[in-house]
C-alpha positions in Angstrom: -56.6 -5.5 -51.1 -54.9 -5.8 -54.9 -51.2 -4.0 -55.0 -52.2 -1.2 -52.3 -49.4 0.6 -51.4 -49.1 3.0 -48.8 -45.8 5.5 -47.2 -45.5 6.3 -43.5 -43.5 9.0 -42.6 -43.2 12.6 -41.4 -45.6 15.2 -43.2 -42.7 16.4 -45.3 -41.2 13.0 -46.5 -44.8 11.7 -47.6 -45.5 14.8 -49.6 -44.5 13.4 -53.0 -46.0 10.1 -52.5 -49.0 11.3 -51.9 -48.7 13.7 -55.1 -48.1 9.9 -56.6 -51.5 8.8 -55.5 -50.1 6.6 -52.5 -51.9 6.8 -49.2 -49.8 8.8 -46.9 -49.9 8.6 -43.3 -48.2 11.2 -41.4 -46.5 10.3 -37.8 -44.2 12.0 -36.8 -42.8 10.0 -34.4 -42.2 6.1 -33.4 -45.0 5.6 -31.2 -47.6 7.5 -34.3 -46.1 5.3 -36.0 -46.6 1.8 -34.7 -50.1 3.3 -34.5 -50.6 4.2 -38.2 -48.9 0.6 -38.9 -50.7 -1.5 -36.6 -54.7 -0.2 -38.5 -53.2 -0.1 -42.4 -51.1 -3.3 -42.2 -54.3 -6.0 -43.2 -55.2 -2.9 -45.8 -52.0 -2.9 -47.7 -49.9 -4.7 -49.4 -46.5 -2.6 -49.6 -45.9 0.0 -46.5 -42.7 2.4 -47.2 -41.4 3.7 -43.4 -39.1 6.3 -43.5 -35.9 5.7 -41.6 -36.0 7.7 -38.7 -39.0 5.8 -37.8 -37.9 2.4 -38.7 -34.9 1.9 -37.1 -36.4 2.8 -33.3 -39.3 0.3 -34.7 -37.0 -2.5 -35.8 -38.2 -4.6 -33.1 -41.9 -4.4 -33.8 -41.2 -4.5 -37.4 -39.6 -8.2 -37.5 -43.3 -9.4 -36.8 -44.4 -8.9 -41.1 -41.4 -10.6 -41.8 -43.7 -14.0 -40.8 -46.3 -13.1 -43.0 -46.4 -12.8 -46.8 -48.4 -9.3 -46.7 -47.5 -6.4 -45.7 -43.8 -5.8 -47.2 -42.5 -3.3 -44.7 -40.0 -1.2 -46.3 -37.5 1.4 -45.0 -36.6 4.2 -47.0 -34.7 7.9 -46.8 -37.0 10.7 -45.4 -36.5 14.2 -46.9 -34.0 14.2 -44.8 -31.5 12.0 -46.4 -30.5 8.4 -45.9 -29.2 6.9 -42.7 -28.2 3.7 -43.8 -30.8 2.0 -42.1 -32.6 0.5 -45.4 -29.1 -0.7 -46.9 -28.3 -2.1 -43.4 -32.0 -4.5 -44.0 -31.9 -5.4 -47.6 -28.0 -6.6 -46.7 -29.0 -8.6 -44.2 -31.9 -10.0 -46.0 -29.7 -11.1 -48.9 -27.4 -12.7 -46.8 -30.3 -14.8 -44.7 -31.4 -15.9 -48.3 -28.1 -16.0 -49.9 -25.8 -17.0 -47.3 -23.8 -14.2 -48.8 -23.6 -10.5 -49.8 -24.0 -10.4 -53.5 -24.8 -6.2 -53.9 -23.2 -4.3 -51.1 -19.8 -6.9 -50.7 -19.0 -5.8 -47.1 -19.6 -2.2 -47.6 
C-alpha cells in the first residue's frame, strides 16, 4: 500500500484527479460513498472525499481517525467549497494544539 491515493466523489469532481493518475471512485450520494470507502480503506493511504459526501458521513468517518491509515481528507467538489474541509482542519488543529493557529476565529 505504499503511497496509494484515491478520490471519492461525483463524476465531474473526480475527472481531473483521474487524469492525474489518482484512483477515482464515483459516488453520487452518501450511501454509495460509504460503500466505496468500506471497500477501498485497506488499500489506500490517502483518500480524498468531496465535501458534499463528507459532511453527511462525518460520524462514519470518525472510525478512520483511530487508525494511522487511511487519512480521509475532505476537499471541495467541482461545485465549489462548502467550508466543511476548513472546519475539519480547524477542529483537528484545535484538538492537537489547543489553539487555532491558522484561521484565527474565521
